[in-house]
All heavy atoms as TSV, in Angstrom:
chain	resi	resn	atom	element	x	y	z
A	1	MET	N	N	118.081	117.266	92.624
A	1	MET	CA	C	117.475	116.219	91.811
A	1	MET	C	C	117.909	114.965	92.445
A	1	MET	O	O	119.025	114.712	92.737
A	1	MET	CB	C	118.088	116.451	90.399
A	1	MET	CG	C	117.458	115.376	89.542
A	1	MET	SD	S	118.042	115.717	87.791
A	1	MET	CE	C	118.378	114.128	87.162
A	2	ASN	N	N	116.940	114.070	92.468
A	2	ASN	CA	C	117.266	112.724	93.063
A	2	ASN	C	C	117.837	111.821	91.986
A	2	ASN	O	O	117.865	112.117	90.831
A	2	ASN	CB	C	115.945	112.060	93.624
A	2	ASN	CG	C	114.962	111.666	92.535
A	2	ASN	OD1	O	115.258	110.792	91.723
A	2	ASN	ND2	N	113.848	112.334	92.514
A	3	GLN	N	N	118.372	110.722	92.353
A	3	GLN	CA	C	119.125	109.789	91.459
A	3	GLN	C	C	118.290	108.523	91.344
A	3	GLN	O	O	118.866	107.506	90.947
A	3	GLN	CB	C	120.450	109.508	91.999
A	3	GLN	CG	C	121.257	110.807	91.914
A	3	GLN	CD	C	122.724	110.551	92.497
A	3	GLN	OE1	O	123.006	109.506	92.952
A	3	GLN	NE2	N	123.486	111.523	92.275
A	4	TYR	N	N	117.017	108.470	91.661
A	4	TYR	CA	C	116.160	107.197	91.582
A	4	TYR	C	C	115.753	107.002	90.125
A	4	TYR	O	O	115.600	107.903	89.389
A	4	TYR	CB	C	115.041	107.300	92.513
A	4	TYR	CG	C	115.467	107.184	93.888
A	4	TYR	CD1	C	115.771	108.271	94.703
A	4	TYR	CD2	C	115.600	105.838	94.523
A	4	TYR	CE1	C	116.101	108.150	96.063
A	4	TYR	CE2	C	116.031	105.711	95.821
A	4	TYR	CZ	C	116.259	106.868	96.548
A	4	TYR	OH	O	116.702	106.699	97.893
A	5	SER	N	N	115.619	105.708	89.829
A	5	SER	CA	C	115.140	105.347	88.452
A	5	SER	C	C	113.696	105.445	88.270
A	5	SER	O	O	112.953	105.234	89.227
A	5	SER	CB	C	115.511	103.912	88.177
A	5	SER	OG	O	116.887	103.654	88.475
A	6	MET	N	N	113.258	105.785	87.103
A	6	MET	CA	C	111.801	105.733	86.789
A	6	MET	C	C	111.625	105.037	85.466
A	6	MET	O	O	112.387	105.179	84.556
A	6	MET	CB	C	111.248	107.101	86.551
A	6	MET	CG	C	110.852	107.777	87.786
A	6	MET	SD	S	109.862	109.237	87.654
A	6	MET	CE	C	111.032	110.456	87.071
A	7	ILE	N	N	110.613	104.066	85.449
A	7	ILE	CA	C	110.265	103.408	84.196
A	7	ILE	C	C	108.953	104.005	83.737
A	7	ILE	O	O	108.033	104.019	84.599
A	7	ILE	CB	C	110.291	101.915	84.347
A	7	ILE	CG1	C	111.554	101.422	84.749
A	7	ILE	CG2	C	109.716	101.219	83.002
A	7	ILE	CD1	C	111.546	99.947	85.135
A	8	ILE	N	N	108.844	104.571	82.648
A	8	ILE	CA	C	107.649	105.198	82.084
A	8	ILE	C	C	107.169	104.238	80.953
A	8	ILE	O	O	107.928	104.032	79.968
A	8	ILE	CB	C	107.986	106.560	81.398
A	8	ILE	CG1	C	108.767	107.496	82.503
A	8	ILE	CG2	C	106.566	107.239	81.063
A	8	ILE	CD1	C	108.115	107.765	83.730
A	9	GLN	N	N	105.970	103.782	81.043
A	9	GLN	CA	C	105.307	102.874	80.073
A	9	GLN	C	C	104.024	103.291	79.671
A	9	GLN	O	O	103.216	103.729	80.606
A	9	GLN	CB	C	105.334	101.420	80.627
A	9	GLN	CG	C	106.705	100.897	80.856
A	9	GLN	CD	C	106.614	99.501	81.488
A	9	GLN	OE1	O	106.118	99.395	82.591
A	9	GLN	NE2	N	107.155	98.563	80.776
A	10	TRP	N	N	103.659	103.194	78.360
A	10	TRP	CA	C	102.295	103.579	77.947
A	10	TRP	C	C	101.362	102.394	78.218
A	10	TRP	O	O	101.782	101.192	78.079
A	10	TRP	CB	C	102.258	103.833	76.429
A	10	TRP	CG	C	100.937	104.082	75.949
A	10	TRP	CD1	C	100.217	103.204	75.190
A	10	TRP	CD2	C	100.168	105.219	76.163
A	10	TRP	NE1	N	98.919	103.728	74.915
A	10	TRP	CE2	C	98.883	105.061	75.512
A	10	TRP	CE3	C	100.252	106.431	76.829
A	10	TRP	CZ2	C	97.834	105.950	75.457
A	10	TRP	CZ3	C	99.178	107.367	76.891
A	10	TRP	CH2	C	98.061	107.108	76.129
A	11	SER	N	N	100.143	102.629	78.738
A	11	SER	CA	C	99.109	101.654	79.017
A	11	SER	C	C	97.979	101.927	78.105
A	11	SER	O	O	97.253	102.921	78.114
A	11	SER	CB	C	98.579	101.745	80.414
A	11	SER	OG	O	97.514	100.987	80.713
A	12	ASP	N	N	97.806	100.923	77.128
A	12	ASP	CA	C	96.655	101.067	76.261
A	12	ASP	C	C	95.363	100.975	76.987
A	12	ASP	O	O	94.382	101.605	76.719
A	12	ASP	CB	C	96.665	99.945	75.172
A	12	ASP	CG	C	97.603	100.274	73.987
A	12	ASP	OD1	O	97.870	101.358	73.728
A	12	ASP	OD2	O	98.092	99.233	73.377
A	13	GLU	N	N	95.252	100.147	77.938
A	13	GLU	CA	C	94.134	99.917	78.794
A	13	GLU	C	C	93.794	101.202	79.497
A	13	GLU	O	O	92.614	101.621	79.536
A	13	GLU	CB	C	94.401	98.805	79.827
A	13	GLU	CG	C	93.210	98.511	80.756
A	13	GLU	CD	C	93.442	97.431	81.785
A	13	GLU	OE1	O	94.360	96.601	81.495
A	13	GLU	OE2	O	92.722	97.377	82.725
A	14	ASP	N	N	94.730	101.872	80.195
A	14	ASP	CA	C	94.386	103.105	80.898
A	14	ASP	C	C	94.566	104.307	80.035
A	14	ASP	O	O	94.054	105.423	80.522
A	14	ASP	CB	C	95.403	103.216	82.019
A	14	ASP	CG	C	95.275	102.027	82.992
A	14	ASP	OD1	O	94.113	101.751	83.483
A	14	ASP	OD2	O	96.381	101.499	83.343
A	15	GLN	N	N	95.102	104.334	78.937
A	15	GLN	CA	C	95.368	105.429	78.028
A	15	GLN	C	C	96.118	106.533	78.785
A	15	GLN	O	O	95.875	107.735	78.731
A	15	GLN	CB	C	94.001	106.029	77.444
A	15	GLN	CG	C	93.294	105.020	76.489
A	15	GLN	CD	C	94.145	104.922	75.190
A	15	GLN	OE1	O	94.311	105.889	74.407
A	15	GLN	NE2	N	94.596	103.721	74.949
A	16	LEU	N	N	97.121	106.059	79.539
A	16	LEU	CA	C	98.056	106.884	80.338
A	16	LEU	C	C	99.448	106.436	80.276
A	16	LEU	O	O	99.736	105.191	80.019
A	16	LEU	CB	C	97.518	106.929	81.830
A	16	LEU	CG	C	96.185	107.518	82.149
A	16	LEU	CD1	C	95.836	107.128	83.599
A	16	LEU	CD2	C	96.253	109.101	81.892
A	17	PHE	N	N	100.353	107.220	80.662
A	17	PHE	CA	C	101.785	106.767	80.793
A	17	PHE	C	C	101.843	106.420	82.369
A	17	PHE	O	O	101.542	107.222	83.211
A	17	PHE	CB	C	102.801	107.925	80.583
A	17	PHE	CG	C	102.919	108.126	79.132
A	17	PHE	CD1	C	102.166	109.163	78.481
A	17	PHE	CD2	C	103.821	107.482	78.380
A	17	PHE	CE1	C	102.320	109.386	77.186
A	17	PHE	CE2	C	103.964	107.624	77.024
A	17	PHE	CZ	C	103.222	108.555	76.439
A	18	LEU	N	N	102.252	105.190	82.630
A	18	LEU	CA	C	102.356	104.683	84.020
A	18	LEU	C	C	103.800	104.754	84.451
A	18	LEU	O	O	104.714	104.557	83.687
A	18	LEU	CB	C	101.854	103.272	84.097
A	18	LEU	CG	C	100.445	103.016	83.676
A	18	LEU	CD1	C	100.094	101.565	83.830
A	18	LEU	CD2	C	99.397	103.969	84.377
A	19	VAL	N	N	104.002	105.113	85.705
A	19	VAL	CA	C	105.347	105.222	86.334
A	19	VAL	C	C	105.615	104.210	87.402
A	19	VAL	O	O	104.837	103.935	88.312
A	19	VAL	CB	C	105.500	106.672	86.953
A	19	VAL	CG1	C	106.851	106.823	87.617
A	19	VAL	CG2	C	105.173	107.725	85.994
A	20	THR	N	N	106.792	103.462	87.189
A	20	THR	CA	C	107.246	102.547	88.107
A	20	THR	C	C	108.538	103.035	88.584
A	20	THR	O	O	109.488	103.539	87.874
A	20	THR	CB	C	107.425	101.192	87.426
A	20	THR	OG1	O	106.144	100.826	87.009
A	20	THR	CG2	C	107.935	100.140	88.446
A	21	ILE	N	N	108.817	102.950	89.887
A	21	ILE	CA	C	110.261	103.235	90.470
A	21	ILE	C	C	110.804	101.962	90.999
A	21	ILE	O	O	110.382	101.466	92.081
A	21	ILE	CB	C	110.026	104.290	91.646
A	21	ILE	CG1	C	109.306	105.501	91.110
A	21	ILE	CG2	C	111.376	104.710	92.204
A	21	ILE	CD1	C	108.807	106.491	92.041
A	22	PRO	N	N	111.780	101.347	90.326
A	22	PRO	CA	C	112.292	100.020	90.594
A	22	PRO	C	C	112.760	99.964	92.060
A	22	PRO	O	O	112.561	98.879	92.677
A	22	PRO	CB	C	113.368	99.856	89.625
A	22	PRO	CG	C	113.014	100.678	88.464
A	22	PRO	CD	C	112.284	101.915	88.985
A	23	GLU	N	N	113.473	101.053	92.572
A	23	GLU	CA	C	114.089	100.924	93.868
A	23	GLU	C	C	112.936	100.934	95.001
A	23	GLU	O	O	113.318	100.408	96.073
A	23	GLU	CB	C	114.899	102.173	94.199
A	23	GLU	CG	C	116.181	102.181	93.262
A	23	GLU	CD	C	116.000	103.014	92.029
A	23	GLU	OE1	O	115.009	103.076	91.488
A	23	GLU	OE2	O	117.023	103.513	91.556
A	24	PHE	N	N	111.746	101.308	94.713
A	24	PHE	CA	C	110.702	101.303	95.656
A	24	PHE	C	C	109.756	100.153	95.549
A	24	PHE	O	O	108.725	100.047	96.355
A	24	PHE	CB	C	109.838	102.544	95.533
A	24	PHE	CG	C	110.565	103.909	95.816
A	24	PHE	CD1	C	111.892	103.955	96.278
A	24	PHE	CD2	C	109.816	105.059	95.745
A	24	PHE	CE1	C	112.562	105.132	96.423
A	24	PHE	CE2	C	110.500	106.306	96.055
A	24	PHE	CZ	C	111.834	106.345	96.361
A	25	ALA	N	N	109.976	99.227	94.565
A	25	ALA	CA	C	109.140	98.169	94.333
A	25	ALA	C	C	108.783	97.274	95.610
A	25	ALA	O	O	107.639	96.653	95.721
A	25	ALA	CB	C	109.630	97.249	93.168
A	26	ASP	N	N	109.778	97.041	96.503
A	26	ASP	CA	C	109.511	96.361	97.611
A	26	ASP	C	C	108.709	96.996	98.840
A	26	ASP	O	O	108.200	96.406	99.670
A	26	ASP	CB	C	110.864	95.863	98.278
A	26	ASP	CG	C	111.579	94.906	97.464
A	26	ASP	OD1	O	110.959	94.220	96.532
A	26	ASP	OD2	O	112.820	94.744	97.656
A	27	LYS	N	N	108.557	98.378	98.655
A	27	LYS	CA	C	107.862	99.119	99.699
A	27	LYS	C	C	106.517	99.782	99.187
A	27	LYS	O	O	105.771	100.225	100.052
A	27	LYS	CB	C	108.849	100.182	100.169
A	27	LYS	CG	C	110.111	99.661	100.896
A	27	LYS	CD	C	110.997	100.728	101.254
A	27	LYS	CE	C	110.614	101.498	102.523
A	27	LYS	NZ	N	110.910	101.023	103.727
A	28	VAL	N	N	106.329	99.905	97.901
A	28	VAL	CA	C	105.264	100.632	97.301
A	28	VAL	C	C	104.591	99.865	96.191
A	28	VAL	O	O	105.250	99.157	95.445
A	28	VAL	CB	C	105.759	101.992	96.823
A	28	VAL	CG1	C	104.617	102.766	96.251
A	28	VAL	CG2	C	106.414	102.779	97.822
A	29	VAL	N	N	103.255	99.922	96.247
A	29	VAL	CA	C	102.536	99.230	95.067
A	29	VAL	C	C	102.886	99.996	93.734
A	29	VAL	O	O	102.827	101.214	93.680
A	29	VAL	CB	C	100.991	99.239	95.339
A	29	VAL	CG1	C	100.266	98.723	94.150
A	29	VAL	CG2	C	100.672	98.467	96.602
A	30	MET	N	N	103.255	99.125	92.779
A	30	MET	CA	C	103.541	99.830	91.451
A	30	MET	C	C	102.488	99.479	90.416
A	30	MET	O	O	101.982	98.459	90.472
A	30	MET	CB	C	104.958	99.249	90.999
A	30	MET	CG	C	106.050	99.675	91.857
A	30	MET	SD	S	106.364	101.510	91.687
A	30	MET	CE	C	107.221	101.818	93.242
A	31	PRO	N	N	102.341	100.229	89.450
A	31	PRO	CA	C	103.010	101.493	89.280
A	31	PRO	C	C	102.471	102.526	90.285
A	31	PRO	O	O	101.266	102.284	90.857
A	31	PRO	CB	C	102.450	101.951	87.820
A	31	PRO	CG	C	101.196	101.167	87.600
A	31	PRO	CD	C	101.405	99.864	88.281
A	32	CYS	N	N	103.272	103.547	90.567
A	32	CYS	CA	C	102.940	104.398	91.778
A	32	CYS	C	C	102.336	105.664	91.325
A	32	CYS	O	O	101.781	106.460	92.164
A	32	CYS	CB	C	104.185	104.657	92.457
A	32	CYS	SG	S	105.465	105.467	91.606
A	33	THR	N	N	102.341	106.098	90.018
A	33	THR	CA	C	101.699	107.333	89.571
A	33	THR	C	C	101.483	107.216	87.994
A	33	THR	O	O	101.904	106.095	87.458
A	33	THR	CB	C	102.384	108.545	89.968
A	33	THR	OG1	O	101.587	109.651	89.718
A	33	THR	CG2	C	103.683	108.720	89.338
A	34	HIS	N	N	100.967	108.180	87.487
A	34	HIS	CA	C	100.752	108.192	86.051
A	34	HIS	C	C	100.603	109.630	85.517
A	34	HIS	O	O	100.703	110.587	86.204
A	34	HIS	CB	C	99.418	107.427	85.693
A	34	HIS	CG	C	98.208	108.161	86.288
A	34	HIS	ND1	N	97.847	107.864	87.554
A	34	HIS	CD2	C	97.378	109.114	85.802
A	34	HIS	CE1	C	96.786	108.663	87.810
A	34	HIS	NE2	N	96.500	109.322	86.769
A	35	GLY	N	N	100.479	109.709	84.122
A	35	GLY	CA	C	100.322	111.089	83.536
A	35	GLY	C	C	99.701	110.945	82.179
A	35	GLY	O	O	99.871	109.869	81.450
A	36	LYS	N	N	98.983	111.953	81.800
A	36	LYS	CA	C	98.355	111.903	80.342
A	36	LYS	C	C	99.449	112.069	79.324
A	36	LYS	O	O	99.324	111.634	78.214
A	36	LYS	CB	C	97.343	113.074	80.294
A	36	LYS	CG	C	96.165	112.786	81.095
A	36	LYS	CD	C	95.029	113.961	80.981
A	36	LYS	CE	C	93.851	113.673	81.880
A	36	LYS	NZ	N	92.937	114.802	81.762
A	37	THR	N	N	100.552	112.706	79.644
A	37	THR	CA	C	101.732	112.885	78.778
A	37	THR	C	C	102.876	112.315	79.472
A	37	THR	O	O	102.920	112.213	80.664
A	37	THR	CB	C	101.962	114.393	78.456
A	37	THR	OG1	O	102.403	115.069	79.640
A	37	THR	CG2	C	100.673	115.066	77.812
A	38	ARG	N	N	103.966	112.053	78.662
A	38	ARG	CA	C	105.174	111.609	79.254
A	38	ARG	C	C	105.744	112.601	80.224
A	38	ARG	O	O	106.244	112.236	81.327
A	38	ARG	CB	C	106.230	111.361	78.178
A	38	ARG	CG	C	107.494	110.763	78.613
A	38	ARG	CD	C	108.476	110.507	77.415
A	38	ARG	NE	N	107.935	109.541	76.493
A	38	ARG	CZ	C	107.982	108.216	76.689
A	38	ARG	NH1	N	108.533	107.707	77.741
A	38	ARG	NH2	N	107.490	107.413	75.711
A	39	GLU	N	N	105.726	113.894	79.930
A	39	GLU	CA	C	106.205	114.955	80.733
A	39	GLU	C	C	105.444	114.965	82.071
A	39	GLU	O	O	106.008	115.148	83.067
A	39	GLU	CB	C	106.122	116.280	80.060
A	39	GLU	CG	C	107.062	116.439	78.913
A	39	GLU	CD	C	106.555	115.676	77.641
A	39	GLU	OE1	O	105.375	115.341	77.446
A	39	GLU	OE2	O	107.352	115.485	76.705
A	40	GLU	N	N	104.003	114.886	82.102
A	40	GLU	CA	C	103.339	114.932	83.264
A	40	GLU	C	C	103.668	113.610	84.110
A	40	GLU	O	O	103.817	113.697	85.330
A	40	GLU	CB	C	101.864	114.808	82.900
A	40	GLU	CG	C	100.914	114.922	84.107
A	40	GLU	CD	C	99.421	114.928	83.755
A	40	GLU	OE1	O	99.081	114.191	82.770
A	40	GLU	OE2	O	98.707	115.609	84.384
A	41	ALA	N	N	103.844	112.453	83.495
A	41	ALA	CA	C	104.205	111.280	84.235
A	41	ALA	C	C	105.468	111.436	84.950
A	41	ALA	O	O	105.726	111.092	86.058
A	41	ALA	CB	C	104.251	110.087	83.307
A	42	ILE	N	N	106.586	112.116	84.278
A	42	ILE	CA	C	107.854	112.230	84.818
A	42	ILE	C	C	107.765	113.224	86.018
A	42	ILE	O	O	108.249	112.963	87.080
A	42	ILE	CB	C	108.858	112.723	83.827
A	42	ILE	CG1	C	109.197	111.637	82.793
A	42	ILE	CG2	C	110.073	113.270	84.461
A	42	ILE	CD1	C	109.927	112.138	81.574
A	43	HIS	N	N	107.036	114.287	85.842
A	43	HIS	CA	C	106.833	115.269	86.957
A	43	HIS	C	C	106.128	114.635	88.063
A	43	HIS	O	O	106.604	114.786	89.261
A	43	HIS	CB	C	105.974	116.370	86.418
A	43	HIS	CG	C	105.525	117.345	87.450
A	43	HIS	ND1	N	106.373	118.340	87.963
A	43	HIS	CD2	C	104.331	117.562	88.172
A	43	HIS	CE1	C	105.784	119.064	88.894
A	43	HIS	NE2	N	104.597	118.559	88.999
A	44	ASN	N	N	105.126	113.834	87.857
A	44	ASN	CA	C	104.402	113.162	88.948
A	44	ASN	C	C	105.268	112.098	89.607
A	44	ASN	O	O	105.224	111.902	90.879
A	44	ASN	CB	C	103.109	112.517	88.433
A	44	ASN	CG	C	102.040	113.445	87.976
A	44	ASN	OD1	O	102.117	114.659	88.364
A	44	ASN	ND2	N	101.131	112.967	87.315
A	45	GLY	N	N	106.126	111.406	88.885
A	45	GLY	CA	C	107.065	110.470	89.382
A	45	GLY	C	C	108.021	111.189	90.362
A	45	GLY	O	O	108.316	110.644	91.435
A	46	GLU	N	N	108.529	112.286	89.907
A	46	GLU	CA	C	109.490	113.029	90.882
A	46	GLU	C	C	108.846	113.452	92.112
A	46	GLU	O	O	109.458	113.370	93.163
A	46	GLU	CB	C	110.031	114.328	90.016
A	46	GLU	CG	C	110.889	114.051	88.792
A	46	GLU	CD	C	112.312	113.536	89.229
A	46	GLU	OE1	O	112.604	113.729	90.403
A	46	GLU	OE2	O	112.913	113.018	88.395
A	47	GLU	N	N	107.580	113.871	92.000
A	47	GLU	CA	C	106.891	114.308	93.182
A	47	GLU	C	C	106.684	113.128	94.112
A	47	GLU	O	O	106.781	113.219	95.350
A	47	GLU	CB	C	105.504	114.938	92.881
A	47	GLU	CG	C	105.629	116.279	92.320
A	47	GLU	CD	C	104.248	116.995	92.092
A	47	GLU	OE1	O	103.216	116.270	92.143
A	47	GLU	OE2	O	104.175	118.211	91.895
A	48	VAL	N	N	106.289	111.922	93.672
A	48	VAL	CA	C	106.069	110.749	94.416
A	48	VAL	C	C	107.403	110.307	95.098
A	48	VAL	O	O	107.347	109.933	96.208
A	48	VAL	CB	C	105.510	109.562	93.549
A	48	VAL	CG1	C	105.605	108.230	94.216
A	48	VAL	CG2	C	104.127	109.893	93.185
A	49	ILE	N	N	108.531	110.403	94.384
A	49	ILE	CA	C	109.844	110.004	94.979
A	49	ILE	C	C	110.042	110.966	96.102
A	49	ILE	O	O	110.405	110.437	97.316
A	49	ILE	CB	C	110.886	110.170	93.930
A	49	ILE	CG1	C	110.796	109.053	92.950
A	49	ILE	CG2	C	112.246	110.076	94.548
A	49	ILE	CD1	C	111.644	109.106	91.729
A	50	GLU	N	N	109.895	112.231	95.994
A	50	GLU	CA	C	110.147	113.154	97.076
A	50	GLU	C	C	109.220	112.871	98.306
A	50	GLU	O	O	109.619	113.011	99.396
A	50	GLU	CB	C	110.093	114.630	96.644
A	50	GLU	CG	C	111.165	115.074	95.577
A	50	GLU	CD	C	112.601	114.839	96.129
A	50	GLU	OE1	O	112.837	115.162	97.289
A	50	GLU	OE2	O	113.440	114.360	95.334
A	51	MET	N	N	107.963	112.679	97.967
A	51	MET	CA	C	106.988	112.459	99.031
A	51	MET	C	C	107.378	111.214	99.859
A	51	MET	O	O	107.304	111.269	101.126
A	51	MET	CB	C	105.549	112.211	98.368
A	51	MET	CG	C	104.498	111.934	99.397
A	51	MET	SD	S	103.005	111.382	98.660
A	51	MET	CE	C	103.400	109.725	97.934
A	52	TYR	N	N	107.680	110.081	99.208
A	52	TYR	CA	C	108.153	108.899	99.868
A	52	TYR	C	C	109.367	109.092	100.756
A	52	TYR	O	O	109.399	108.724	101.845
A	52	TYR	CB	C	108.184	107.681	98.993
A	52	TYR	CG	C	106.800	107.043	98.762
A	52	TYR	CD1	C	106.334	107.011	97.465
A	52	TYR	CD2	C	106.169	106.331	99.730
A	52	TYR	CE1	C	105.074	106.426	97.245
A	52	TYR	CE2	C	104.984	105.808	99.523
A	52	TYR	CZ	C	104.425	105.892	98.302
A	52	TYR	OH	O	103.198	105.266	98.089
A	53	LEU	N	N	110.370	109.667	100.126
A	53	LEU	CA	C	111.621	109.877	100.847
A	53	LEU	C	C	111.462	110.776	102.130
A	53	LEU	O	O	112.002	110.415	103.176
A	53	LEU	CB	C	112.715	110.575	99.940
A	53	LEU	CG	C	113.200	109.779	98.728
A	53	LEU	CD1	C	114.082	110.613	97.802
A	53	LEU	CD2	C	113.837	108.528	99.180
A	54	GLU	N	N	110.634	111.796	101.942
A	54	GLU	CA	C	110.311	112.652	103.198
A	54	GLU	C	C	109.585	111.854	104.214
A	54	GLU	O	O	109.862	111.853	105.329
A	54	GLU	CB	C	109.498	113.845	102.730
A	54	GLU	CG	C	110.290	114.944	101.995
A	54	GLU	CD	C	109.500	116.033	101.481
A	54	GLU	OE1	O	108.336	116.241	101.931
A	54	GLU	OE2	O	110.058	116.837	100.561
A	55	ALA	N	N	108.586	111.090	103.820
A	55	ALA	CA	C	107.798	110.286	104.753
A	55	ALA	C	C	108.687	109.283	105.428
A	55	ALA	O	O	108.532	109.043	106.690
A	55	ALA	CB	C	106.613	109.692	104.066
A	56	TRP	N	N	109.499	108.562	104.680
A	56	TRP	CA	C	110.262	107.460	105.305
A	56	TRP	C	C	111.269	108.135	106.210
A	56	TRP	O	O	111.649	107.567	107.280
A	56	TRP	CB	C	111.022	106.756	104.223
A	56	TRP	CG	C	110.054	105.848	103.439
A	56	TRP	CD1	C	108.836	105.198	103.849
A	56	TRP	CD2	C	110.171	105.396	102.048
A	56	TRP	NE1	N	108.274	104.545	102.841
A	56	TRP	CE2	C	109.062	104.579	101.720
A	56	TRP	CE3	C	111.130	105.601	101.105
A	56	TRP	CZ2	C	108.844	104.078	100.524
A	56	TRP	CZ3	C	110.866	105.028	99.821
A	56	TRP	CH2	C	109.812	104.239	99.520
A	57	GLN	N	N	111.766	109.287	105.922
A	57	GLN	CA	C	112.772	109.940	106.744
A	57	GLN	C	C	112.143	110.335	108.154
A	57	GLN	O	O	112.595	110.057	109.228
A	57	GLN	CB	C	113.357	111.147	106.172
A	57	GLN	CG	C	114.379	111.819	107.029
A	57	GLN	CD	C	115.084	112.905	106.231
A	57	GLN	OE1	O	114.631	113.464	105.286
A	57	GLN	NE2	N	116.320	113.277	106.684
A	58	VAL	N	N	110.945	110.814	108.099
A	58	VAL	CA	C	110.170	111.341	109.260
A	58	VAL	C	C	109.794	110.033	110.093
A	58	VAL	O	O	109.950	110.085	111.330
A	58	VAL	CB	C	108.896	112.082	108.852
A	58	VAL	CG1	C	107.991	112.222	110.026
A	58	VAL	CG2	C	109.241	113.420	108.259
A	59	GLU	N	N	109.429	108.955	109.411
A	59	GLU	CA	C	108.998	107.779	110.165
A	59	GLU	C	C	110.200	106.897	110.585
A	59	GLU	O	O	110.017	105.850	111.234
A	59	GLU	CB	C	108.060	106.914	109.307
A	59	GLU	CG	C	106.803	107.646	108.975
A	59	GLU	CD	C	105.962	106.946	107.867
A	59	GLU	OE1	O	106.420	105.908	107.364
A	59	GLU	OE2	O	104.939	107.441	107.524
A	60	GLY	N	N	111.407	107.325	110.310
A	60	GLY	CA	C	112.600	106.421	110.594
A	60	GLY	C	C	112.794	105.182	109.755
A	60	GLY	O	O	113.369	104.194	110.266
A	61	GLU	N	N	112.121	105.068	108.750
A	61	GLU	CA	C	112.128	103.843	107.810
A	61	GLU	C	C	113.442	103.854	107.045
A	61	GLU	O	O	114.139	104.851	106.825
A	61	GLU	CB	C	110.946	103.925	106.797
A	61	GLU	CG	C	109.610	103.878	107.360
A	61	GLU	CD	C	109.153	102.442	107.766
A	61	GLU	OE1	O	109.819	101.468	107.107
A	61	GLU	OE2	O	108.462	102.280	108.685
A	62	ILE	N	N	113.869	102.657	106.642
A	62	ILE	CA	C	114.998	102.477	105.831
A	62	ILE	C	C	114.667	102.969	104.403
A	62	ILE	O	O	113.615	102.679	103.889
A	62	ILE	CB	C	115.438	101.013	105.762
A	62	ILE	CG1	C	115.872	100.468	107.135
A	62	ILE	CG2	C	116.474	100.823	104.706
A	62	ILE	CD1	C	116.174	99.067	107.253
A	63	ILE	N	N	115.610	103.901	103.917
A	63	ILE	CA	C	115.395	104.448	102.627
A	63	ILE	C	C	116.194	103.661	101.564
A	63	ILE	O	O	117.273	103.374	101.724
A	63	ILE	CB	C	115.778	105.990	102.605
A	63	ILE	CG1	C	114.929	106.750	103.560
A	63	ILE	CG2	C	115.732	106.483	101.161
A	63	ILE	CD1	C	115.395	108.157	103.777
A	64	PRO	N	N	115.437	103.176	100.584
A	64	PRO	CA	C	116.101	102.307	99.510
A	64	PRO	C	C	117.225	103.176	98.836
A	64	PRO	O	O	117.107	104.332	98.604
A	64	PRO	CB	C	114.991	102.063	98.494
A	64	PRO	CG	C	113.747	102.281	99.169
A	64	PRO	CD	C	114.034	103.358	100.288
A	65	GLN	N	N	118.308	102.517	98.524
A	65	GLN	CA	C	119.414	103.108	97.809
A	65	GLN	C	C	119.025	103.311	96.362
A	65	GLN	O	O	118.400	102.441	95.774
A	65	GLN	CB	C	120.668	102.223	97.924
A	65	GLN	CG	C	121.263	102.175	99.321
A	65	GLN	CD	C	121.863	103.404	99.650
A	65	GLN	OE1	O	122.492	104.136	98.968
A	65	GLN	NE2	N	121.653	103.822	100.958
A	66	ALA	N	N	119.494	104.320	95.791
A	66	ALA	CA	C	119.304	104.553	94.277
A	66	ALA	C	C	120.273	103.585	93.606
A	66	ALA	O	O	121.343	103.346	94.030
A	66	ALA	CB	C	119.572	105.920	93.973
A	67	MET	N	N	119.635	103.031	92.487
A	67	MET	CA	C	120.441	102.130	91.654
A	67	MET	C	C	121.269	102.853	90.728
A	67	MET	O	O	120.960	103.951	90.217
A	67	MET	CB	C	119.608	101.159	90.919
A	67	MET	CG	C	118.886	100.189	91.720
A	67	MET	SD	S	118.085	98.840	90.820
A	67	MET	CE	C	116.633	99.714	90.301
A	68	THR	N	N	122.490	102.374	90.468
A	68	THR	CA	C	123.381	102.929	89.412
A	68	THR	C	C	123.611	102.025	88.298
A	68	THR	O	O	123.827	100.811	88.486
A	68	THR	CB	C	124.843	103.268	90.197
A	68	THR	OG1	O	124.527	104.129	91.193
A	68	THR	CG2	C	125.685	103.980	89.143
A	69	LEU	N	N	123.542	102.558	87.124
A	69	LEU	CA	C	123.747	101.705	85.905
A	69	LEU	C	C	125.218	101.292	85.885
A	69	LEU	O	O	126.053	102.071	85.930
A	69	LEU	CB	C	123.452	102.555	84.621
A	69	LEU	CG	C	123.674	101.901	83.319
A	69	LEU	CD1	C	122.722	100.570	83.262
A	69	LEU	CD2	C	123.383	102.763	82.152
A	70	GLN	N	N	125.512	99.947	85.820
A	70	GLN	CA	C	126.784	99.492	85.748
A	70	GLN	C	C	127.113	99.257	84.254
A	70	GLN	O	O	126.375	98.435	83.656
A	70	GLN	CB	C	126.847	98.174	86.578
A	70	GLN	CG	C	126.502	98.321	87.973
A	70	GLN	CD	C	127.551	99.211	88.686
A	70	GLN	OE1	O	128.717	99.176	88.520
A	70	GLN	NE2	N	127.064	100.054	89.588
A	71	THR	N	N	128.211	99.723	83.776
A	71	THR	CA	C	128.554	99.592	82.430
A	71	THR	C	C	129.987	98.867	82.431
A	71	THR	O	O	130.783	99.072	83.340
A	71	THR	CB	C	128.625	100.812	81.610
A	71	THR	OG1	O	129.576	101.697	82.208
A	71	THR	CG2	C	127.303	101.515	81.445
A	72	ALA	N	N	130.223	98.005	81.408
A	72	ALA	CA	C	131.463	97.242	81.361
A	72	ALA	C	C	132.592	98.153	80.868
A	72	ALA	O	O	132.513	99.169	80.304
A	72	ALA	CB	C	131.313	96.111	80.500
């Protein structure tokens, strides 16, 4: 399981849950995927994360670091 963040938001306009991956925002157009249900959106988001990580590794690209929630 990866440690990247996903933001899942409902879109009234699209009638879908849209997925944004904050760590990838500088490298990928966001939102990067979607789903008809929250579960489908999460599944699709996980697939997109894995796809980009594999591609960046093969291409020798810099892979963004996963963000960690900082609590006081």
